[in-house]
DSSP file (Angstrom, degrees, kcal/mol; ACC not computed):
  #  RESIDUE AA STRUCTURE BP1 BP2  ACC     N-H-->O    O-->H-N    N-H-->O    O-->H-N    TCO  KAPPA ALPHA  PHI   PSI    X-CA   Y-CA   Z-CA
    1    1 A M    >         0   0    0      0, 0.0     3,-0.6     0, 0.0     4,-0.2   0.000 360.0 360.0 360.0 136.4    0.0    0.0    0.0
    2    2 A M  G >   +     0   0    0      1,-0.2     3,-0.7     2,-0.1     4,-0.1   0.848 360.0  51.1 -75.0 -34.0    1.2    3.4   -0.9
    3    3 A W  G >  S+     0   0    0      1,-0.2     3,-0.9     2,-0.1    -1,-0.2   0.357  82.5  93.4 -86.7   6.1   -0.5    5.2    2.0
    4    4 A A  G <  S+     0   0    0     -3,-0.6    -1,-0.2     1,-0.2    -2,-0.1   0.736  78.1  60.0 -72.0 -21.4    0.9    2.9    4.6
    5    5 A H  G <  S-     0   0    0     -3,-0.7    -1,-0.2     1,-0.3     2,-0.2   0.590 120.8 -79.4 -83.7 -10.9    3.9    5.1    5.2
    6    6 A G    X   -     0   0    0     -3,-0.9     3,-1.3    -4,-0.1    -1,-0.3  -0.643  65.6 -39.5 132.2 170.0    1.8    8.1    6.3
    7    7 A Y  T 3  S+     0   0    0      1,-0.2    -4,-0.0    -2,-0.2    -3,-0.0  -0.461 121.6   4.2 -68.9 128.2   -0.3   10.9    4.9
    8    8 A G  T >  S+     0   0    0     -2,-0.2     3,-1.0     1,-0.1    -1,-0.2   0.459  88.9 118.9  83.0   2.6    1.2   12.5    1.8
    9    9 A M  T <   +     0   0    0     -3,-1.3     3,-0.4     1,-0.2    -2,-0.1   0.672  68.7  60.6 -76.0 -14.7    4.1   10.2    1.4
   10   10 A G  T 3  S+     0   0    0     -4,-0.3    -1,-0.2     1,-0.2    -7,-0.1   0.138  71.6 100.5 -99.1  21.4    3.0    9.0   -2.0
   11   11 A L    X   +     0   0    0     -3,-1.0     3,-1.3     1,-0.2     4,-0.3   0.781  55.5 176.9 -80.1 -26.2    3.0   12.3   -3.8
   12   12 A G  T 3>  -     0   0    0     -3,-0.4     4,-1.6     1,-0.3     3,-0.3  -0.336  64.0  -3.1  65.2-134.3    6.3   11.8   -5.6
   13   13 A W  H 3> S+     0   0    0      1,-0.2     4,-2.4     2,-0.2    -1,-0.3   0.760 130.6  61.3 -68.5 -25.4    7.5   14.5   -8.0
   14   14 A I  H <> S+     0   0    0     -3,-1.3     4,-2.5     2,-0.2    -1,-0.2   0.911 105.2  48.1 -66.8 -40.8    4.4   16.6   -7.5
   15   15 A G  H  > S+     0   0    0     -4,-0.3     4,-2.6    -3,-0.3    -2,-0.2   0.890 112.0  49.3 -65.0 -39.1    5.1   16.9   -3.8
   16   16 A M  H  X S+     0   0    0     -4,-1.6     4,-2.4     2,-0.2    -2,-0.2   0.906 112.1  48.4 -66.8 -40.5    8.7   17.9   -4.6
   17   17 A L  H  X S+     0   0    0     -4,-2.4     4,-2.2     2,-0.2    -2,-0.2   0.927 114.0  45.9 -64.1 -45.7    7.6   20.5   -7.2
   18   18 A F  H  X S+     0   0    0     -4,-2.5     4,-2.4     2,-0.2    -2,-0.2   0.899 113.2  50.1 -64.9 -41.6    5.0   22.0   -4.8
   19   19 A G  H  X S+     0   0    0     -4,-2.6     4,-1.9     2,-0.2    -2,-0.2   0.903 111.5  48.0 -64.1 -41.8    7.6   22.0   -1.9
   20   20 A G  H  X S+     0   0    0     -4,-2.4     4,-2.0     2,-0.2    -2,-0.2   0.891 111.7  50.4 -65.8 -39.3   10.2   23.7   -4.0
   21   21 A L  H  X S+     0   0    0     -4,-2.2     4,-2.4     1,-0.2    -2,-0.2   0.915 110.0  49.8 -64.6 -43.2    7.6   26.3   -5.2
   22   22 A M  H  X S+     0   0    0     -4,-2.4     4,-2.4     1,-0.2    -1,-0.2   0.865 108.6  53.4 -64.3 -35.4    6.5   27.0   -1.7
   23   23 A M  H  X S+     0   0    0     -4,-1.9     4,-2.6     2,-0.2     5,-0.3   0.912 109.5  48.2 -65.6 -42.2   10.2   27.5   -0.7
   24   24 A L  H  X S+     0   0    0     -4,-2.0     4,-2.5     2,-0.2     5,-0.2   0.907 112.0  49.4 -63.7 -41.9   10.7   30.0   -3.5
   25   25 A V  H  X S+     0   0    0     -4,-2.4     4,-2.3     2,-0.2    -2,-0.2   0.923 112.7  47.9 -63.0 -44.1    7.5   31.9   -2.4
   26   26 A F  H  X S+     0   0    0     -4,-2.4     4,-2.2     2,-0.2    -2,-0.2   0.955 116.7  40.2 -62.7 -52.1    8.6   32.0    1.2
   27   27 A W  H  X S+     0   0    0     -4,-2.6     4,-2.4     1,-0.2     5,-0.2   0.873 115.3  52.3 -69.4 -36.0   12.1   33.2    0.6
   28   28 A G  H  X S+     0   0    0     -4,-2.5     4,-2.4    -5,-0.3    -1,-0.2   0.909 111.3  47.4 -63.2 -41.9   11.0   35.6   -2.1
   29   29 A G  H  X S+     0   0    0     -4,-2.3     4,-2.4    -5,-0.2    -2,-0.2   0.893 111.6  50.3 -65.3 -40.5    8.4   37.1    0.2
   30   30 A L  H  X S+     0   0    0     -4,-2.2     4,-2.1     2,-0.2    -2,-0.2   0.905 112.5  46.5 -65.6 -41.7   11.0   37.4    3.0
   31   31 A I  H  X S+     0   0    0     -4,-2.4     4,-2.4     2,-0.2    -2,-0.2   0.911 113.0  49.6 -66.6 -42.6   13.5   39.2    0.8
   32   32 A A  H  X S+     0   0    0     -4,-2.4     4,-2.6     2,-0.2     5,-0.2   0.900 110.3  51.2 -63.3 -40.7   10.8   41.5   -0.6
   33   33 A L  H  X S+     0   0    0     -4,-2.4     4,-2.2     1,-0.2    -1,-0.2   0.917 111.4  47.1 -62.3 -44.1    9.6   42.3    3.0
   34   34 A A  H  X S+     0   0    0     -4,-2.1     4,-2.3     2,-0.2    -2,-0.2   0.897 112.3  51.0 -64.7 -40.0   13.2   43.2    4.0
   35   35 A F  H  X S+     0   0    0     -4,-2.4     4,-2.3     2,-0.2    -2,-0.2   0.950 113.5  42.6 -62.5 -50.5   13.7   45.3    0.9
   36   36 A F  H  X S+     0   0    0     -4,-2.6     4,-2.1     2,-0.2    -1,-0.2   0.845 113.6  52.2 -69.5 -33.0   10.6   47.4    1.4
   37   37 A A  H  X S+     0   0    0     -4,-2.2     4,-1.9    -5,-0.2    -1,-0.2   0.926 111.9  46.4 -66.8 -43.4   11.1   47.7    5.1
   38   38 A G  H  X S+     0   0    0     -4,-2.3     4,-1.9     1,-0.2    -2,-0.2   0.888 112.2  50.9 -64.4 -39.1   14.7   49.0    4.5
   39   39 A R  H  X S+     0   0    0     -4,-2.3     4,-1.2     1,-0.2    -1,-0.2   0.890 110.3  48.9 -66.0 -39.3   13.5   51.4    1.8
   40   40 A A  H  < S+     0   0    0     -4,-2.1    -1,-0.2     1,-0.2    -2,-0.2   0.865 113.3  47.3 -68.9 -34.9   10.8   52.8    4.1
   41   41 A L  H  < S+     0   0    0     -4,-1.9    -2,-0.2     1,-0.2    -1,-0.2   0.829 116.4  42.6 -75.3 -31.4   13.3   53.3    6.9
   42   42 A L  H  < S+     0   0    0     -4,-1.9    -1,-0.2    -5,-0.2    -2,-0.2   0.580  87.9 105.3 -92.8 -10.6   15.9   55.0    4.7
   43   43 A R  S  < S-     0   0    0     -4,-1.2     2,-0.1    -5,-0.2    -4,-0.0  -0.528  76.9-116.6 -72.5 131.6   13.6   57.2    2.7
   44   44 A P        -     0   0    0      0, 0.0    -1,-0.1     0, 0.0    -2,-0.1  -0.428  29.4-129.7 -69.0 142.6   13.8   60.8    3.7
   45   45 A G    > > -     0   0    0     -2,-0.1     3,-1.6     1,-0.1     5,-0.6  -0.303  25.4-100.3 -85.6 172.8   10.7   62.3    5.2
   46   46 A P  G > 5S+     0   0    0      0, 0.0     3,-0.9     0, 0.0     5,-0.2   0.724 118.8  64.2 -67.7 -19.9    8.9   65.5    4.2
   47   47 A D  G 3 5S+     0   0    0      1,-0.2     4,-0.0     2,-0.1     0, 0.0   0.506  88.8  70.4 -80.5  -2.6   10.4   67.3    7.2
   48   48 A Q  G < 5S-     0   0    0     -3,-1.6    -1,-0.2     2,-0.0     0, 0.0   0.268 112.7-108.3 -99.3  11.5   14.0   66.8    5.8
   49   49 A G  T < 5S+     0   0    0     -3,-0.9    -2,-0.1     1,-0.1    -4,-0.0   0.670  84.2 120.7  78.1  17.1   13.6   69.3    3.0
   50   50 A H      < +     0   0    0     -5,-0.6     2,-0.3     2,-0.0    -1,-0.1  -0.139  38.5 127.9-104.9  37.8   13.4   66.7    0.1
   51   51 A T        -     0   0    0     -5,-0.2    -6,-0.0     1,-0.0    -4,-0.0  -0.649  58.7-119.0 -94.7 152.6   10.0   67.7   -1.2
   52   52 A L        -     0   0    0     -2,-0.3     3,-0.1     1,-0.1    -1,-0.0  -0.569  33.4-103.9 -83.5 149.5    9.3   68.5   -4.8
   53   53 A P        -     0   0    0      0, 0.0     3,-0.1     0, 0.0    -1,-0.1  -0.361  52.6 -82.8 -66.9 155.6    7.9   71.9   -5.7
   54   54 A P    >   -     0   0    0      0, 0.0     3,-2.0     0, 0.0     4,-0.4  -0.256  57.2 -90.5 -59.2 147.0    4.2   72.1   -6.5
   55   55 A A  T 3  S+     0   0    0      1,-0.3    -3,-0.0     2,-0.1     0, 0.0  -0.348 111.8  16.6 -60.3 132.7    3.3   71.1  -10.0
   56   56 A G  T 3> S+     0   0    0     -3,-0.1     4,-2.4    -2,-0.1    -1,-0.3   0.366  87.4 116.1  89.0  -5.0    3.3   74.0  -12.3
   57   57 A S  H <> S+     0   0    0     -3,-2.0     4,-2.1     1,-0.2    -2,-0.1   0.884  78.0  48.8 -67.1 -36.6    5.3   76.4  -10.0
   58   58 A K  H  > S+     0   0    0     -4,-0.4     4,-2.2     2,-0.2    -1,-0.2   0.906 111.7  49.7 -67.2 -40.2    8.1   76.6  -12.5
   59   59 A A  H  > S+     0   0    0      1,-0.2     4,-2.2     2,-0.2    -2,-0.2   0.894 110.4  49.9 -65.0 -39.6    5.7   77.3  -15.3
   60   60 A V  H  X S+     0   0    0     -4,-2.4     4,-2.5     2,-0.2    -1,-0.2   0.880 108.5  53.5 -67.0 -37.0    4.0   80.0  -13.2
   61   61 A D  H  X S+     0   0    0     -4,-2.1     4,-2.0     2,-0.2    -2,-0.2   0.918 109.7  47.4 -62.2 -42.8    7.4   81.6  -12.5
   62   62 A I  H  X S+     0   0    0     -4,-2.2     4,-2.3     1,-0.2    -2,-0.2   0.902 111.1  52.2 -63.7 -40.5    8.2   81.7  -16.2
   63   63 A L  H  X S+     0   0    0     -4,-2.2     4,-2.2     1,-0.2    -2,-0.2   0.900 107.8  51.4 -62.8 -41.0    4.8   83.2  -16.8
   64   64 A K  H  X S+     0   0    0     -4,-2.5     4,-2.5     1,-0.2    -1,-0.2   0.889 109.2  51.1 -62.8 -39.2    5.5   85.9  -14.2
   65   65 A E  H  X S+     0   0    0     -4,-2.0     4,-2.1     2,-0.2    -2,-0.2   0.912 109.2  49.8 -65.0 -42.2    8.8   86.7  -15.8
   66   66 A R  H  X>S+     0   0    0     -4,-2.3     5,-2.4     1,-0.2     6,-0.7   0.895 112.5  47.7 -63.5 -39.1    7.1   87.1  -19.2
   67   67 A Y  H ><5S+     0   0    0     -4,-2.2     3,-0.8     1,-0.2    -2,-0.2   0.904 110.5  51.8 -67.0 -40.9    4.5   89.4  -17.7
   68   68 A A  H 3<5S+     0   0    0     -4,-2.5    -2,-0.2     1,-0.2    -1,-0.2   0.854 108.9  50.5 -65.1 -34.1    7.2   91.4  -15.9
   69   69 A R  H 3<5S-     0   0    0     -4,-2.1    -1,-0.2    -5,-0.1    -2,-0.2   0.585 116.5-115.6 -78.9  -9.7    9.1   91.9  -19.2
   70   70 A G  T <<5S+     0   0    0     -3,-0.8    -3,-0.2    -4,-0.5    -2,-0.1   0.649  78.2 127.8  85.8  15.7    5.9   93.1  -20.9
   71   71 A E  S   <S+     0   0    0     -5,-2.4     2,-0.3    -6,-0.2    -4,-0.2   0.793  74.7  29.0 -74.6 -27.5    5.7   90.2  -23.3
   72   72 A I  S    S-     0   0    0     -6,-0.7    -2,-0.2    -9,-0.1     2,-0.1  -0.923  83.2-115.9-132.0 156.8    2.1   89.4  -22.3
   73   73 A T     >  -     0   0    0     -2,-0.3     4,-2.6     1,-0.1     5,-0.1  -0.332  34.2-103.8 -84.5 170.9   -0.8   91.5  -21.1
   74   74 A K  H  > S+     0   0    0      1,-0.2     4,-2.7     2,-0.2     5,-0.2   0.889 122.8  51.7 -62.0 -39.8   -2.5   91.1  -17.7
   75   75 A E  H  > S+     0   0    0      2,-0.2     4,-2.4     1,-0.2    -1,-0.2   0.915 111.2  46.8 -63.7 -43.4   -5.5   89.3  -19.3
   76   76 A Q  H  > S+     0   0    0      2,-0.2     4,-2.8     1,-0.2     5,-0.3   0.912 112.1  51.6 -63.6 -41.8   -3.2   86.9  -21.0
   77   77 A F  H  X S+     0   0    0     -4,-2.6     4,-2.6     1,-0.2    -2,-0.2   0.945 111.7  45.7 -59.4 -49.3   -1.2   86.3  -17.8
   78   78 A E  H  X S+     0   0    0     -4,-2.7     4,-2.3     1,-0.2    -1,-0.2   0.902 114.3  48.4 -62.3 -42.3   -4.4   85.6  -15.8
   79   79 A E  H  X S+     0   0    0     -4,-2.4     4,-2.1     2,-0.2    -1,-0.2   0.929 114.3  44.9 -65.3 -45.4   -5.8   83.2  -18.5
   80   80 A M  H  X S+     0   0    0     -4,-2.8     4,-2.2     2,-0.2    -2,-0.2   0.894 112.9  51.3 -66.2 -39.2   -2.5   81.3  -18.8
   81   81 A K  H  X S+     0   0    0     -4,-2.6     4,-2.1    -5,-0.3    -1,-0.2   0.917 109.8  49.7 -63.4 -43.3   -2.1   81.1  -15.1
   82   82 A R  H  X S+     0   0    0     -4,-2.3     4,-0.7     1,-0.2    -1,-0.2   0.891 111.0  50.3 -62.4 -40.0   -5.6   79.7  -14.7
   83   83 A D  H  < S+     0   0    0     -4,-2.1     3,-0.4     1,-0.2    -1,-0.2   0.888 112.1  47.5 -65.4 -38.7   -4.9   77.1  -17.4
   84   84 A L  H  < S+     0   0    0     -4,-2.2    -2,-0.2     1,-0.2    -1,-0.2   0.865 112.4  47.4 -71.4 -35.8   -1.7   76.0  -15.7
   85   85 A L  H  <        0   0    0     -4,-2.1    -1,-0.2     1,-0.2    -2,-0.2   0.482 360.0 360.0 -89.3  -2.0   -3.2   75.7  -12.2
   86   86 A T     <        0   0    0     -4,-0.7    -1,-0.2    -3,-0.4    -2,-0.2   0.433 360.0 360.0-102.7 360.0   -6.3   73.7  -13.2
């Protein structure tokens, strides 16, 4: 009898394949967990001055310079600024 040795002893190569797959899943998960935990701990927070400027701020600065040089009118400036910030 194949089942006389105990439960699951007769699985053969399917059991080895499943066991190897489970080992890869376990170690892969453990490595991924360590990677993401290390990345979260080493990432600078917003209080450390590594924040990005608000989207469109550079474009608005350029727009202000063009208005200051007289290249565009106040109406054009307001319209372009509204387009950039929406």
